[in-house]
C-alpha positions, 0 to 999 in steps of 0.5 A: 664479881663485886656488888654493883658488877652483879646488879648491873649484869642482872638487870642487863641479862633480865632486860635482854630476857624481857625484851626477846621474850616481847619481840618473839612472835611479832611476826607470827601474829594471826591475821585478823579475823574476817569480818562476818558480814550480814544483811539486817532488814528494818523499818526505820523511820516508817521506811523499810531498809536492808543494811548489811552489817558487821556482825558485831556492829551496834545499832548505834553505829548502824544508824549513824554509819551505815543508814546516816543518821546522825542525830542519834549521838554516841555520849558515852557507848556504855549505855550510862547517859541515854544519848543514844536512846531510839524507839526499838519496836516502841521501846526505849532502848540504848542503841549503844547496848544492842547489836543491830543483828540481834533486831532483823525485822524490828521497828526502828524510831530515830528522832530524825523520825519523829517530825511529821512533813517539817512540823515538830512533834509535841514533845520536840514544840514543848522542848522550845517552848519550856528552853529543855536544852542548852547544849543540845547534845543529849536532846535527841536521846531526851526527846526519845526517851520522852515519847517512850515515857509518855507512852508507857504512861509514866508522866503522872506527876514531876516526880514519875517523870523524873524517875522514867527519864532518869537514864538520860543524862543532860550535863547542862543541868536542863533537867527542871525544863525537861520534865515541864517539857514531858509534862506538857506534851502529855497532858496536850496528849 
């Protein structure tokens, strides 16, 4: 046996062993775990709702897929962009980072619940007047975060608004106008 034959045989035997190992158990895969669904009662935009969800469903996915409120956007799905911001019991929350079942009985406000009988909320109007959006993808999260910022009293200066809105990313770079809109709405509140 020469060196070339030995190396070729070794590769063949090693490949066969790896393939056998990879293929073993292919038909023996465990069935997927059963979905555990539960009913969650929430007040969403002023309306009492009971929603059946899988226990692993994020609040964002519940709102978009089960309730049909698609104004809340899925940006990064990791809590880094703020596009999914909603108000949960009056506090800003990245809805992609929390499970729906954790908030049974909670009060949730999304962008769809901000306007009053078709009349824009003052912050929404300030966004329009200040040209505080370009592509619009982040706008719902920006507005919800801005509402939280105003309610929390973090609008004393442009620098303070920028700091407290820093969890919301605008890829178009409309930050100056977003800060102006929040400041305007805070002054008029």
